[in-house]
C-alpha positions as CSV (number, residue, x, y, z in Angstrom):
1,M,0.0,0.0,0.0
2,T,1.3,3.5,-0.9
3,S,2.6,5.5,2.0
4,F,1.8,9.2,2.1
5,S,3.8,12.0,3.8
6,G,5.0,15.5,3.0
7,V,3.3,18.5,1.4
8,Y,0.0,17.9,-0.5
9,P,-1.6,21.0,-1.9
10,Y,-5.4,21.2,-2.0
11,L,-5.9,22.2,-5.6
12,V,-8.3,24.9,-6.7
13,S,-11.0,24.1,-9.3
14,P,-10.8,26.4,-12.3
15,V,-14.2,26.6,-14.0
16,T,-15.0,28.7,-17.1
17,D,-18.0,31.0,-17.4
18,G,-19.8,28.3,-19.3
19,G,-19.4,25.8,-16.5
20,Q,-16.6,23.8,-18.1
21,I,-13.5,22.7,-16.2
22,D,-10.5,24.7,-17.5
23,K,-8.3,21.8,-18.2
24,P,-5.3,23.7,-19.6
25,V,-5.1,25.9,-16.5
26,L,-5.5,23.0,-14.1
27,T,-2.9,21.1,-16.0
28,A,-0.5,24.0,-15.8
29,L,-1.0,24.3,-12.1
30,V,-0.3,20.6,-11.6
31,E,2.9,20.9,-13.7
32,H,4.0,23.9,-11.6
33,L,3.4,22.2,-8.3
34,I,5.2,19.0,-9.3
35,A,8.1,21.0,-10.6
36,S,8.2,22.8,-7.3
37,G,8.7,19.4,-5.6
38,V,5.4,18.7,-3.8
39,H,4.9,15.2,-2.6
40,G,1.4,14.7,-3.8
41,L,-1.8,16.5,-5.0
42,T,-5.3,16.7,-3.6
43,P,-8.1,17.7,-5.9
44,L,-11.6,18.3,-4.4
45,G,-10.5,19.4,-0.9
46,S,-12.0,22.4,0.7
47,T,-10.0,24.8,-1.5
48,G,-11.3,22.9,-4.5
49,E,-14.9,24.1,-3.7
50,F,-16.3,20.6,-4.0
51,A,-19.6,21.7,-2.5
52,Y,-20.2,24.0,-5.5
53,L,-19.4,21.5,-8.2
54,S,-21.6,19.0,-10.0
55,A,-20.8,15.3,-10.1
56,E,-19.6,15.7,-13.7
57,Q,-17.4,18.6,-12.9
58,R,-15.8,16.7,-9.9
59,T,-15.1,13.7,-12.1
60,E,-13.6,15.9,-14.8
61,I,-11.3,17.6,-12.3
62,V,-10.1,14.2,-10.9
63,K,-9.5,12.9,-14.4
64,T,-7.6,16.0,-15.4
65,V,-5.3,15.9,-12.4
66,V,-4.6,12.2,-12.7
67,E,-3.7,12.6,-16.4
68,A,-1.6,15.7,-15.7
69,A,0.3,14.0,-12.8
70,R,1.2,11.0,-15.0
71,G,2.1,8.9,-11.9
72,R,4.9,11.3,-10.8
73,V,3.2,12.0,-7.5
74,P,0.2,10.4,-5.7
75,V,-3.2,11.9,-6.3
76,I,-5.6,11.8,-3.4
77,A,-9.1,12.7,-4.5
78,G,-11.7,14.2,-2.2
79,V,-15.0,12.3,-1.8
80,A,-17.8,14.3,-0.2
81,A,-21.5,13.4,0.1
82,T,-24.5,13.4,2.3
83,T,-25.4,9.8,1.6
84,I,-23.4,6.6,1.7
85,Q,-24.7,5.6,-1.8
86,D,-23.3,8.8,-3.3
87,A,-20.0,8.5,-1.5
88,V,-19.5,5.0,-2.6
89,A,-20.3,5.9,-6.2
90,Q,-17.8,8.8,-6.1
91,T,-15.1,6.5,-4.7
92,A,-15.7,3.9,-7.3
93,R,-15.5,6.5,-10.1
94,Y,-12.2,8.0,-8.8
95,V,-10.6,4.6,-8.2
96,A,-11.5,3.7,-11.8
97,L,-9.8,6.9,-13.0
98,G,-6.5,5.8,-11.3
99,V,-6.2,7.9,-8.1
100,D,-3.8,6.7,-5.4
101,G,-5.9,7.4,-2.4
102,I,-9.2,8.9,-1.2
103,L,-9.8,11.9,1.1
104,A,-13.1,11.1,2.8
105,I,-15.3,14.0,3.8
106,L,-18.8,13.9,5.3
107,E,-21.3,16.5,4.3
108,A,-24.5,16.7,6.5
109,Y,-27.7,18.7,6.5
110,F,-29.3,16.9,9.4
111,P,-27.1,15.8,12.3
112,V,-25.8,12.3,11.9
113,P,-25.3,10.1,15.0
114,E,-21.9,8.5,15.7
115,Q,-22.9,5.1,14.3
116,G,-24.0,6.8,11.0
117,V,-20.7,8.7,10.8
118,E,-18.7,5.5,11.3
119,D,-20.8,3.6,8.8
120,Y,-20.2,6.3,6.2
121,F,-16.4,6.2,6.4
122,R,-16.3,2.4,6.6
123,A,-18.3,2.3,3.3
124,I,-15.9,4.6,1.6
125,A,-13.0,2.5,2.8
126,T,-14.6,-0.7,1.4
127,A,-15.3,1.0,-1.9
128,A,-11.7,2.2,-2.1
129,G,-10.5,-1.4,-2.0
130,K,-6.8,-1.5,-1.3
131,L,-6.2,2.2,-1.7
132,P,-5.4,4.3,1.4
133,V,-8.1,6.5,2.9
134,V,-7.5,9.8,4.6
135,L,-10.2,10.9,7.0
136,Y,-11.0,14.6,6.9
137,T,-12.5,16.3,10.0
138,N,-13.3,20.0,10.1
139,P,-15.8,21.0,12.8
140,Q,-15.8,24.5,11.6
141,F,-17.7,23.4,8.5
142,Q,-19.1,20.0,9.2
143,R,-22.4,19.6,11.0
144,S,-21.6,16.0,12.1
145,D,-17.9,15.5,13.0
146,L,-15.7,12.5,13.9
147,S,-15.5,11.9,17.6
148,L,-12.4,10.5,19.2
149,P,-14.0,7.1,19.9
150,V,-15.1,6.8,16.2
151,I,-11.6,7.8,15.0
152,E,-10.1,5.1,17.2
153,R,-12.5,2.4,15.9
154,L,-11.9,3.5,12.3
155,S,-8.1,3.3,12.9
156,Y,-8.5,-0.5,12.9
157,V,-9.9,-0.5,9.3
158,E,-7.0,-1.8,7.2
159,N,-6.9,1.0,4.6
160,I,-8.0,3.9,6.8
161,N,-4.4,5.0,7.5
162,Y,-4.5,8.8,7.8
163,I,-6.4,11.7,9.1
164,K,-6.4,15.4,8.4
165,D,-7.8,17.2,11.4
166,A,-8.7,20.8,11.0
167,S,-10.1,21.4,14.5
168,T,-7.3,23.8,15.4
169,N,-7.0,21.8,18.6
170,T,-3.5,20.5,19.1
171,G,-4.6,18.6,22.2
172,R,-7.1,16.7,20.0
173,L,-4.3,15.8,17.6
174,L,-2.3,14.4,20.5
175,S,-5.3,12.4,21.6
176,I,-5.7,11.0,18.1
177,I,-2.0,10.0,17.9
178,E,-2.2,8.3,21.3
179,R,-5.4,6.5,20.7
180,T,-4.5,5.2,17.3
181,Q,-0.9,4.1,18.3
182,G,0.6,4.3,14.8
183,R,-2.3,2.8,13.0
184,M,-3.3,6.2,11.7
185,Q,-0.9,9.0,10.7
186,V,-1.8,12.7,11.1
187,F,-1.7,15.4,8.5
188,A,-1.8,19.0,9.6
189,A,-4.4,21.4,8.1
190,S,-3.7,25.0,7.1
191,A,-5.4,26.2,10.2
192,H,-2.6,24.7,12.4
193,I,1.0,25.6,12.6
194,P,2.5,22.8,10.5
195,A,5.8,22.8,12.4
196,C,3.9,22.2,15.7
197,V,2.0,19.3,14.2
198,M,5.2,17.8,12.8
199,L,6.8,18.2,16.2
200,I,4.1,16.1,17.9
201,G,4.3,13.3,15.3
202,G,2.5,14.5,12.2
203,V,3.7,13.3,8.7
204,G,3.0,16.5,6.7
205,W,0.2,18.7,5.7
206,M,-2.7,18.9,3.2
207,A,-3.6,22.5,2.7
208,G,-4.6,25.2,0.2
209,P,-1.7,27.5,1.0
210,A,0.7,25.0,-0.4
211,C,-0.7,25.9,-3.9
212,I,0.6,29.4,-3.6
213,V,3.8,28.9,-1.5
214,P,4.9,25.4,-2.5
215,K,8.7,25.9,-2.2
216,Q,8.4,27.7,1.1
217,S,6.1,24.9,2.4
218,L,8.7,22.3,1.3
219,A,11.5,24.1,3.0
220,L,9.6,24.1,6.2
221,Y,8.7,20.4,5.9
222,E,12.3,19.4,5.3
223,A,13.5,21.4,8.3
224,A,10.9,19.8,10.5
225,R,11.5,16.3,9.1
226,Q,15.2,16.7,9.9
227,G,14.4,17.9,13.4
228,D,15.9,21.4,12.9
229,W,13.2,23.2,14.9
230,T,15.1,26.5,15.0
231,K,15.1,26.6,11.2
232,A,11.5,25.3,11.0
233,M,10.2,28.0,13.2
234,A,12.2,30.7,11.3
235,L,10.4,29.5,8.2
236,Q,7.0,29.0,9.9
237,R,6.7,32.5,11.4
238,P,6.4,34.5,8.1
239,L,4.2,31.8,6.5
240,W,1.7,32.3,9.3
241,R,0.7,35.5,7.6
242,I,-0.9,33.4,4.9
243,N,-3.2,31.8,7.4
244,E,-4.0,35.2,9.0
245,I,-5.3,36.5,5.8
246,F,-7.5,33.4,5.3
247,A,-9.2,34.3,8.6
248,R,-10.4,37.6,7.0
249,Y,-11.5,36.3,3.6
250,S,-12.8,33.1,2.0
251,I,-10.3,30.3,1.5
252,A,-11.1,29.6,-2.1
253,G,-11.3,33.3,-2.9
254,C,-7.8,33.9,-1.3
255,I,-6.1,31.0,-3.1
256,K,-7.6,31.8,-6.5
257,A,-6.8,35.5,-6.1
258,A,-3.2,34.6,-5.1
259,L,-2.8,32.2,-8.1
260,Q,-4.1,34.9,-10.4
261,L,-1.4,37.2,-9.1
262,Q,1.1,34.5,-9.8
263,G,-0.1,34.1,-13.4
264,F,-2.6,31.3,-13.2
265,E,-6.0,32.3,-14.7
266,V,-8.0,30.1,-12.3
267,G,-11.0,32.4,-12.2
268,D,-13.0,33.6,-9.3
269,P,-14.6,31.5,-6.5
270,L,-17.8,29.8,-7.7
271,P,-21.1,31.5,-7.1
272,P,-22.8,32.3,-4.9
273,Q,-19.4,33.0,-3.4
274,V,-18.2,36.5,-4.5
275,P,-14.8,37.6,-5.8
276,L,-12.4,39.4,-3.5
277,N,-12.3,43.2,-3.9
278,Q,-9.3,45.1,-5.0
279,A,-8.3,46.1,-1.5
280,A,-8.2,42.4,-0.5
281,R,-6.2,41.5,-3.6
282,Q,-3.7,44.2,-2.8
283,E,-3.4,42.8,0.7
284,I,-2.8,39.3,-0.6
285,A,-0.2,40.6,-3.0
286,E,1.7,42.3,-0.1
287,V,1.6,39.0,1.9
288,L,2.9,37.0,-1.1
289,R,5.7,39.5,-1.6
290,S,6.6,39.3,2.1
291,V,7.2,35.5,1.9
292,G,8.9,35.6,-1.5
293,A,6.0,34.1,-3.4
294,L,5.4,37.0,-5.8
């Protein structure tokens, strides 16, 4: 089974005014990120605006990324649904397209009890076959979240090997690491300080900011992996400005605006989200320049 670690950018989803996936732009972004040295790619994460895309658009994005990556780095596709039937169907489609792993996300309108949450993720793991599954928990956006007991039980599922926890609670991450005893590895989210998560045992991070600061993210990862915490924190401090700006504006809007400033015509966030105004774009440009990304 493939082992995942390192920096995995959450890719944006460039969509034309006519609703088509802009394959040339997405392919160019994939090429740029692989050339920058990222360890893998994650289409249809939060930054990919999966909640605003049709099933056909999601499939086209995954197909485009797999074809553009050409096996050079792993592709972990996001699966997000409100029903088990839909989640299993998505997983089957992406497995058939040649992905290397699944990022499993639970969408919920009505609250789902713990047993339903557990059943949902177990069904995705079964549909993924031998491919590794990464659980994604983000209580800021999810109506029904993964509790620690459910995470511990799911860690015994053979191919549920990873979790990305975006709770911003480092104590919760320590609890996950202790409860799963190496059966499940932890990826940081962009809401955390990656150096801190690496220090307590994380294996990397999956996050939107790595799309716009890939080389800086990789330098931080390597310093942390080598245990050079003085260097890691020297790299971490300026990068935290990227996360600070996300707290003021929408994630997808920020990443897309930043990529446009870097020359990638990825378009605006998908409606009913609204584009960032000129003042926000200028603020993003200043932050990018301050970290050497523009």
